[in-house]
KETORVO-538792 format. One record per residue (C-alpha): x, y, z. Coordinates in Angstrom, 1 decimal. Layout:
! KETORVO-538792
SITE,X,Y,Z
...
END
This chain:
! KETORVO-538792
SITE,7.4,58.4,-4.1
SITE,9.2,55.0,-4.1
SITE,12.4,56.4,-5.6
SITE,14.5,58.9,-3.6
SITE,12.8,62.3,-3.7
SITE,14.7,64.8,-6.0
SITE,15.2,68.5,-5.5
SITE,16.3,70.6,-8.5
SITE,16.6,74.1,-9.7
SITE,15.2,75.9,-12.7
SITE,16.3,79.2,-14.3
SITE,15.5,81.1,-17.5
SITE,18.8,83.0,-17.2
SITE,17.3,86.2,-16.0
SITE,19.8,89.1,-16.5
SITE,21.0,90.0,-13.0
SITE,21.5,93.4,-11.5
SITE,25.1,94.5,-11.3
SITE,26.6,96.4,-8.3
SITE,26.2,99.7,-10.2
SITE,22.4,99.1,-10.7
SITE,22.6,98.2,-14.4
SITE,21.7,94.9,-15.9
SITE,24.4,92.4,-16.8
SITE,24.9,91.5,-20.4
SITE,23.3,88.4,-21.9
SITE,26.8,86.9,-22.1
SITE,27.6,87.5,-18.4
SITE,24.2,86.1,-17.4
SITE,25.0,82.9,-19.3
SITE,28.4,82.6,-17.6
SITE,26.6,83.1,-14.3
SITE,24.2,80.3,-15.0
SITE,27.1,77.9,-15.6
SITE,28.6,78.9,-12.3
SITE,25.2,78.5,-10.5
SITE,24.8,75.0,-11.9
SITE,28.4,74.0,-10.8
SITE,27.5,75.2,-7.3
SITE,24.2,73.2,-7.4
SITE,26.2,70.1,-8.2
SITE,28.7,70.8,-5.4
SITE,26.0,71.1,-2.8
SITE,24.3,67.9,-3.9
SITE,21.2,69.0,-5.7
SITE,19.7,66.5,-8.1
SITE,18.7,68.5,-11.2
SITE,19.2,71.8,-13.1
SITE,16.7,72.9,-15.7
SITE,17.3,75.8,-18.2
SITE,14.2,77.4,-19.8
SITE,14.3,78.4,-23.5
SITE,13.2,82.0,-24.2
SITE,13.7,84.5,-26.9
SITE,13.4,87.8,-25.0
SITE,15.7,90.6,-23.8
SITE,15.1,89.9,-20.1
SITE,16.2,86.2,-20.3
SITE,19.6,85.1,-21.6
SITE,18.9,81.4,-22.4
SITE,17.8,80.8,-26.0
SITE,20.0,77.7,-26.6
SITE,19.8,75.7,-23.4
SITE,21.5,72.6,-24.8
SITE,24.7,74.6,-25.5
SITE,24.7,75.9,-21.9
SITE,24.0,72.4,-20.6
SITE,27.0,71.1,-22.5
SITE,29.2,73.6,-20.8
SITE,27.7,72.6,-17.4
SITE,28.2,68.9,-18.2
SITE,31.9,69.5,-18.7
SITE,32.2,71.1,-15.2
SITE,29.9,68.8,-13.1
SITE,29.9,65.2,-12.1
SITE,26.5,64.0,-10.9
SITE,23.7,66.6,-11.3
SITE,21.0,65.8,-13.9
SITE,20.8,68.2,-16.8
SITE,17.6,69.3,-18.6
SITE,15.3,72.1,-19.8
SITE,12.4,73.9,-18.3
SITE,11.1,73.9,-21.0
SITE,12.2,73.2,-24.6
SITE,9.6,74.9,-26.9
SITE,8.8,71.9,-29.1
SITE,6.1,73.6,-31.0
SITE,8.6,75.8,-32.9
SITE,11.5,73.4,-33.1
SITE,12.3,70.3,-35.1
SITE,11.6,67.1,-33.0
SITE,14.4,65.2,-34.7
SITE,17.0,67.9,-34.0
SITE,15.7,68.2,-30.4
SITE,16.3,64.5,-29.9
SITE,19.7,64.6,-31.5
SITE,20.8,67.5,-29.3
SITE,19.7,65.7,-26.2
SITE,21.0,62.3,-27.1
SITE,24.3,64.0,-27.7
SITE,24.1,65.7,-24.3
SITE,23.2,62.4,-22.8
SITE,26.4,60.9,-24.2
SITE,28.8,63.6,-23.2
SITE,27.3,63.8,-19.7
SITE,27.4,60.0,-19.2
SITE,23.7,59.6,-19.1
SITE,22.7,62.7,-17.1
SITE,20.5,64.4,-19.8
SITE,16.8,64.8,-19.5
SITE,14.3,66.8,-21.6
SITE,11.2,68.7,-20.6
SITE,9.0,69.7,-23.6
SITE,6.2,72.2,-23.6
SITE,4.5,75.0,-25.5
SITE,6.2,77.7,-23.5
SITE,4.6,80.6,-21.7
SITE,5.6,83.2,-24.3
SITE,5.0,83.3,-28.0
SITE,8.1,85.1,-29.4
SITE,9.5,81.9,-31.0
SITE,6.5,81.6,-33.3
SITE,7.2,84.6,-35.6
SITE,11.0,84.2,-35.0
SITE,11.0,80.7,-36.6
SITE,8.3,81.3,-39.2
SITE,5.3,79.7,-37.4
SITE,1.8,81.0,-37.1
SITE,0.0,81.3,-33.8
SITE,-3.1,79.9,-35.6
SITE,-1.3,76.6,-35.5
SITE,-0.5,76.8,-31.7
SITE,-2.3,73.7,-30.7
SITE,-1.8,71.7,-33.9
SITE,2.0,72.2,-33.9
SITE,2.5,70.9,-30.4
SITE,0.3,67.9,-30.9
SITE,2.0,66.9,-34.1
SITE,5.5,67.5,-33.0
SITE,5.1,65.7,-29.7
SITE,3.8,62.7,-31.6
SITE,6.8,62.7,-33.9
SITE,9.2,63.3,-31.0
SITE,7.7,60.3,-29.2
SITE,8.3,58.2,-32.3
SITE,11.9,59.3,-32.5
SITE,12.5,58.7,-28.8
SITE,11.5,55.1,-29.3
SITE,14.8,54.7,-31.3
SITE,13.2,52.5,-34.0
SITE,12.9,53.2,-37.7
SITE,10.3,55.9,-38.1
SITE,7.3,55.7,-40.4
SITE,5.4,59.0,-39.8
SITE,3.1,61.4,-41.6
SITE,1.7,64.8,-40.5
SITE,0.5,68.1,-41.8
SITE,3.4,70.5,-41.0
SITE,6.4,68.7,-42.5
SITE,7.1,66.0,-45.2
SITE,6.5,62.4,-44.2
SITE,9.2,60.0,-43.0
SITE,9.5,56.5,-44.3
SITE,11.6,54.1,-42.1
SITE,14.0,56.9,-41.2
SITE,16.6,56.3,-38.5
SITE,17.9,59.0,-36.2
SITE,21.4,59.2,-34.8
SITE,23.1,59.2,-32.3
SITE,20.9,56.9,-30.2
SITE,20.8,57.1,-26.5
SITE,23.5,54.8,-25.1
SITE,21.4,53.1,-22.4
SITE,17.6,52.9,-22.2
SITE,15.4,55.8,-23.4
SITE,15.9,59.5,-23.0
SITE,14.0,60.7,-19.8
SITE,11.2,63.1,-20.9
SITE,8.8,65.3,-19.0
SITE,6.0,67.4,-20.3
SITE,5.6,70.8,-18.7
SITE,1.9,71.7,-18.1
SITE,0.1,74.7,-16.8
SITE,-2.8,72.7,-15.4
SITE,-5.3,71.6,-18.0
SITE,-6.7,68.0,-17.9
SITE,-6.0,67.7,-21.7
SITE,-2.3,68.4,-21.1
SITE,-2.2,65.9,-18.2
SITE,-3.8,63.1,-20.3
SITE,-1.5,63.9,-23.2
SITE,1.6,63.4,-21.0
SITE,0.1,60.1,-19.8
SITE,-0.6,59.0,-23.4
SITE,3.1,59.0,-24.2
SITE,4.2,57.8,-20.8
SITE,6.2,60.9,-20.1
SITE,6.7,62.5,-16.7
SITE,4.4,65.3,-15.6
SITE,5.9,68.6,-14.5
SITE,3.3,71.0,-13.1
SITE,4.2,74.7,-13.5
SITE,2.7,76.3,-10.4
SITE,3.2,80.1,-10.4
SITE,0.1,81.2,-8.6
SITE,-2.6,80.0,-6.3
SITE,-2.7,77.1,-4.0
SITE,-0.5,74.1,-5.1
SITE,-3.1,71.8,-3.5
SITE,-5.6,72.6,-6.3
SITE,-3.5,70.5,-8.6
SITE,-4.2,67.3,-6.7
SITE,-7.1,66.2,-8.9
SITE,-4.8,66.5,-11.9
SITE,-2.2,64.3,-10.3
SITE,-4.9,61.7,-9.7
SITE,-6.1,62.0,-13.3
SITE,-2.5,61.5,-14.5
SITE,-2.0,58.3,-12.5
SITE,-5.4,57.0,-13.6
SITE,-4.7,57.8,-17.2
SITE,-1.4,56.0,-17.1
SITE,-3.1,52.9,-15.7
SITE,-6.0,52.9,-18.1
SITE,-3.6,53.4,-21.0
SITE,-1.4,50.5,-19.9
SITE,1.6,52.7,-19.3
SITE,4.2,52.2,-16.7
SITE,4.2,54.6,-13.7
SITE,5.7,57.9,-14.5
SITE,7.1,60.7,-12.2
SITE,5.3,63.8,-11.2
SITE,7.1,67.1,-10.4
SITE,6.5,70.7,-9.5
SITE,8.2,73.8,-10.9
SITE,7.6,76.8,-8.7
SITE,9.3,80.1,-8.0
SITE,11.1,80.8,-4.7
SITE,14.0,82.3,-2.8
SITE,15.8,81.2,0.3
SITE,17.7,83.5,2.8
SITE,18.7,83.3,6.5
SITE,15.2,84.5,7.6
SITE,11.7,84.7,6.2
SITE,11.8,88.5,6.4
SITE,15.2,88.8,4.6
SITE,14.1,86.4,1.8
SITE,10.9,88.4,1.2
SITE,12.7,91.7,1.2
SITE,15.3,90.5,-1.2
SITE,12.9,89.0,-3.8
SITE,10.0,91.5,-3.6
SITE,11.4,94.4,-5.8
SITE,12.6,92.0,-8.5
SITE,9.4,90.0,-8.4
SITE,7.3,93.2,-8.6
SITE,9.3,94.5,-11.6
SITE,9.2,91.2,-13.5
SITE,5.5,90.6,-12.9
SITE,4.6,94.2,-13.7
SITE,6.6,94.0,-17.0
SITE,5.2,90.7,-18.1
SITE,1.7,91.6,-16.8
SITE,1.7,94.7,-18.8
SITE,2.2,92.7,-22.0
SITE,-0.7,90.4,-21.1
SITE,-3.2,92.9,-19.6
SITE,-2.6,91.9,-15.9
SITE,-2.5,94.5,-13.1
SITE,0.8,94.7,-11.1
SITE,0.9,92.5,-8.0
SITE,0.3,94.1,-4.7
SITE,2.5,93.5,-1.7
SITE,-0.5,91.9,0.1
SITE,-0.8,89.4,-2.8
SITE,2.9,88.7,-2.7
SITE,2.8,88.0,1.1
SITE,-0.2,85.7,0.7
SITE,1.6,83.7,-2.0
SITE,4.6,83.4,0.3
SITE,2.3,82.0,3.0
SITE,1.8,78.2,3.7
SITE,-0.9,77.8,1.0
SITE,0.6,80.0,-1.7
SITE,2.7,79.2,-4.8
SITE,5.9,81.2,-3.8
SITE,8.5,79.2,-1.9
SITE,10.1,82.1,-0.2
SITE,11.6,82.2,3.2
SITE,14.2,80.6,5.5
SITE,15.4,77.1,4.9
SITE,13.0,75.8,7.6
SITE,10.1,77.6,6.0
SITE,10.8,76.5,2.5
SITE,11.6,73.0,3.4
SITE,8.3,72.6,5.3
SITE,6.4,74.0,2.4
SITE,8.1,71.6,-0.1
SITE,7.3,68.7,2.1
SITE,3.7,69.6,2.4
SITE,3.4,70.1,-1.3
SITE,5.2,66.8,-2.1
SITE,2.9,64.9,0.2
SITE,-0.3,66.5,-1.1
SITE,0.6,66.0,-4.8
SITE,2.5,62.8,-4.4
SITE,5.6,64.3,-6.0
SITE,8.8,62.7,-7.1
SITE,10.7,66.0,-7.7
SITE,10.5,69.6,-6.8
SITE,12.3,72.2,-8.9
SITE,12.7,75.6,-7.4
SITE,12.7,78.4,-10.0
SITE,15.4,80.3,-8.1
SITE,15.9,83.4,-10.4
SITE,13.0,85.8,-10.1
SITE,13.7,88.8,-12.1
SITE,17.0,90.8,-12.0
SITE,18.2,89.4,-8.7
SITE,22.0,89.8,-8.2
SITE,24.2,86.8,-9.0
SITE,25.5,86.7,-5.4
SITE,21.9,86.4,-4.0
SITE,21.2,83.5,-6.4
SITE,24.4,81.8,-5.3
SITE,23.5,82.1,-1.7
SITE,20.0,80.7,-2.4
SITE,21.6,77.7,-4.2
SITE,23.9,77.1,-1.3
SITE,21.1,77.2,1.2
SITE,18.8,74.9,-0.9
SITE,21.5,72.3,-1.2
SITE,22.9,72.4,2.4
SITE,19.8,73.3,4.5
SITE,16.6,72.8,2.5
SITE,17.3,69.6,0.7
SITE,18.4,67.6,3.8
SITE,15.3,68.6,5.7
SITE,13.0,67.7,2.8
SITE,14.7,64.3,2.2
SITE,14.7,63.4,5.9
SITE,11.0,64.3,6.3
SITE,9.8,62.5,3.2
SITE,12.0,59.4,4.0
SITE,10.1,59.1,7.3
END
């Protein structure tokens, strides 16, 4: 952690609950996300990441468009995704969208690529789940070639070959910062190292400390592959309020509803309150509590995993917009200063 430690926010644009108990429209949820990112910039946070999804419960399917709106209303915060589903997109168009965002934001754009935790994009864009692994492998290879900003000579199985093709617009200064979002397999970690991309660990359950061997593997792979050092980050869900008890009571009903709904699609049982409480504890994956509690947990995780960035997934189900804005304010004004001071020491 030689560079200053970064603290960011991630959201999928969960549709929030309105005062009358109904869900906000997708359009309102998108406007809310822009307002949330503007506040994150105002309170000094380092990054905002928008996750691409194609479901009724999440509003963000075109994160680059929303990031463009955020870029126009912010000054310093870095802008990226969490994640872009590269498997079902065109790597060249992905690069062009983000090099454009990089230009209009004066160099603040980043990209996080991954396979995504849902599969709706495969049938939606005409891809077969039989090609789940092959598509990501091939498209990541092509994307890496495009990112190098040299004429591309490339051949694969899922699109016609390219012969000395050039891609515009180029990034104005240096190369586009890229992360790979991974769920915790050694193969994914080594793949990120192979391309020299940053490693973003998605930790949504269990003890964050169990990922330490993967971080060691990542650094060893970078060294053995002759790559320059690359950053490591964590994306994890959480919520901040004035007290631990208030934070848990605010997030629990929305967490339960979301995990029950998604779990029902995947054959998982609904979470129990005891499981939720354990995950909120010092060893769990939920960063829920007061500013003091959440800051201490981020510091411990950052030290254990040798992190360069921590991104709090601050929207957990249909939480009201006002609660999310309060969390963002507390993360920027009370959590981040504690974390930065502790890690600087």
